[in-house]
N, C-alpha and C positions, 0 to 999 in steps of 0.2 A: 631469517626463517629459510629452511630448506625450500628450494624452489622445484624439486623433484621427489618423486617416490620411485625407489628401485624395486622393481619386480621381476625376479628370475635374471638379473644382470641387465635389464633395459630401463633407462631412465625415462619415466613418464612424467612429463611437465604437469604441474598443480594447476591447470588451466579448466576454467568451466567452459560451456559451450559458447556463451556469449563472448568470453575472452578470447576463444580460438578464432572467432570470426572477426573480432577486433584486429587480431594479429595479421589475419589473411587479407583484410581491408587495407592495412598498412602496407603490406607486401605489394599488393596492386598499384597502390598511389606512388610507392618508390621508385617503380619502373626498373627492378633490378635486372641485370645482364643474364643472370642464370635462372633457370627454371627452379621453382620452389616446390619441392615434393613434399605432400602432405600423407602420412601413412596412419591410418585407424588400425591399430595394433590390437587384435582380439586374442583369446586364449590360445586358439589354434596356432596362430603366426608366432605368439611367444614360445609355445612348445617347439614349433619347427625350427625356430633360431637356436635351440640348444644343441642341434645336431648339423645344421645348415649354416655353415659359415658364411656364405655367399649372401644369403637371404639376411643374416645377421649384419653384414656390411652395409646393405641396402638400407635397413632400419637405421643404422648408426649415421648414415650420410644424409639422411632425411632432413628437409628443413624444419619440419615440425611432425612429432607424432602424438596420437591421442590414445586414451583408454577406451577402446571399443569393446565393452562387455563389464557386466556388473562384477563378474568374477574377479577380474583385475582389480576393481575398486574395492571390493571387499577384501582381498588379500592384503591389498595396500593398507587398508584401515586396521585389520588385524595384526599387521606388523609395524603399526606405528607410522605409516607413511602418510595415510589421511589424504588421498585423491579426493577433491571435492565431489565429482560426479563423473559418470561415464560420458564420452564424447564420440557418438557413433558416426559412422559415414553418412547414414541416412539423415539424421538430425543436422549434421554439418551442412550436408547439400541443401536442405530444406532452407536453412539460415542463409546460405550463400545465394540461393535463387531469391530470396526475399531482399536481401541487401542489393543484389544485382539488379533488381528491378529499379529500387530506389537511385542507384548510382549509374544505372545504364552500363553495367558490364557486359563483356561479350564471352559467350560460352561455345565449346564444341562437345558433342555428346558421342562417345564411342563406347559401343557395348550393346548388351543384349540382342534378342533375335531381331530379324528385319522389320516385323510388324510391330513389336515393342519398340523399337528405337523410333519408327515413324510416330507412333502414337504417343509416346512420352513427349516428343518435341512438339506435338500439337497441343497436348494438355499445358505443358509449360508455357508455350506461346499465348495461350488464352489466359492462363492465370497470372502471368507475368509479362504483360505486353511491352513493357518498357527496357526489358533486358534484350540482348542482341544475341540470336542463335546464329552463328556464323557458319555452322556446318554441322554434319552428324554422319555416322557410318554404323553399322551393326556389328556385333562381334564375332560373326560367324564368317569371316572373311579368310581367303586362302592365302596361303604364304607368298604367293605371286603378286597378290594385290597390297600386300604390306607397305611396300615402299611408295606406292601410289598414296596411300592413306597417311603416311608420315609427311610425305611432301605437302599433302593438301593442308594438314594441321599447320605445318611449319609456314606456309605462305600466308595462312589466314590470321595467325599470331593471336590466339584468343587470350583473353585475360584469364580464363578458367578452363582447363581441360579436364572433363569428368569422363572417367574411364570405368566402365563395368564390365570387366573381362572375367571378375571372380578373383579371389585371393588366394594365394599370394602371386598369382599370374600378372594381375594388373600391376602390382608393386614392381615386379621383374621387367615388365615391358616398359612402363614409364622411365625407370632407371636406365634400361639399355638405350633407349633413344632420347634421352632429355636434352642432350646437346643440339638435337635435329628438330624438336617440336615447337620451339620458339613461343611457348605459353608462359604466362608469368606463374601459374599456378596449375599444377597436376595433382588430382586426388582420384584414388580408387574407392568406389563405393559399392562394390559388392553387388547385390541383387537390389539396389535402391531404385533403379530405373523400372524394374517390374512392378513395384509398388505404386510409384507415381503415375505409370501408365495403367494401374488398376487390374494388372494381371495377377498380382499377389494381393491380398487384404493386408492392409496396415494394422499393425498392432494397436489395439484400443488403449487410451491413456491409463485406463484403469489396471490394466495388466502391467504396464510399464511402471507405474507407481509401486506395484507390489515385486518388482524386479523379475517378473516371470514371462518377459518377452520370449525368452528361449523355449518356453513351454508352450506358448501360443503359436510359435513358428512350426514347432514340431507337430502340434495339432493340425495346423494347415497344410504341413508337408511332412508326412510320416516318413518319406524316404531321406529325411535328415538324421534319422536316428543314429546312424553309424557315426556322423560327425559328432553328434551330441556327447558320444561316449568319451570324448576326450576332456569334458568339462570337469567331471570327477578327478580324473588323473592330473589335470592341470591344478586343481585346488590343493591336492595332496602334495605334489611335487613343489608348488609355489611356496606354500607355508613350511616346508622342510627345507628350503633352498637356502644355502648359505651364501650371503652376499658378500661380494668383496668391496674394497674400497672405491 
């Protein structure tokens, strides 16, 4: 059986969310020498990869990618690829926090604004008291502060580095400094810290079941409308895309 579904030239593993977390748990246990970069690839990143060769190479070099968006799953199924489900950065992070609490994993949280970064660590610390928060830093740092942040993360050696700097900047940042970060796993999670901290409302499960999370987020954050315009363009291009071998 095919283990991947190809969408616009990108091979998406046919993993469920639970299987994804199993893979990452194994990575932590294996104690690999190199950082394992996880990228949740949404339609926006998929489209950007068609013109941006540097971003495409980062995707290709990742330890694991996931289908972050119902659009990618639907295109896959219409073309016979049959991805089992979408695996978002937010859902993956929640599962990692749950497993980390059971297995006493260590985390570093980089990103969001200063108040949200502080708040999210308080919330996570209260809900998951047995995981270890080694450190944190907001995402509005100056370039002059960057080396110090990288050095701090590298010295702390977290099991999981959570980066909320926005996509695809987070993916580029992790890739650029992966040899210095000394984390076992690094994952970009978009605006997930805002949701966990309560700054942004989480999408209700009923909307998720109807695959309307994009609409709920648009209602909550109307300023996203320009970004949402890419979704119909992605659907048309992806369905017409001629996949190579």
